[in-house]
C-alpha positions, 0 to 999 in steps of 0.5 A: 273733623269735629266742631267742639262749641260755637262761640260768639262769631259765627262760622262761614265756611269749613273745609278740608285744605291739601297739597300734593304732589304727582311724583316724588321728583316734583319740588316738595309740597307744603306739608301745611296746607293752607286756604292758598292751597287745594280746598275740598268744600264741605256741605255739611251744616255749621254745627257742634258736632263731627262730620264728614268730608270725603276726597277720593285721592287714590284714583287721582295717582297722587304720590303724597297728599297732606291735608288739614281741616279749617273754619273760616269764621264770618269776622275773616279770623281762620282756624286750622 
């Protein structure tokens, strides 16, 4: 993920959220995951630039995985 600029409100956290299903017989998953879905926590510094977050989904044998980055400001605002 990439943080382009940091404004006046500090970044509290940035992570990857994802949703998945083990097989295609399971009900449809959320194709736009939110913070209510599963998270991959980033330990990267909250600074401008590109940040790498790695998760091994292949060993989990998921049929489908949807993911997206988000950040949460210290005022509670969430940006995907």
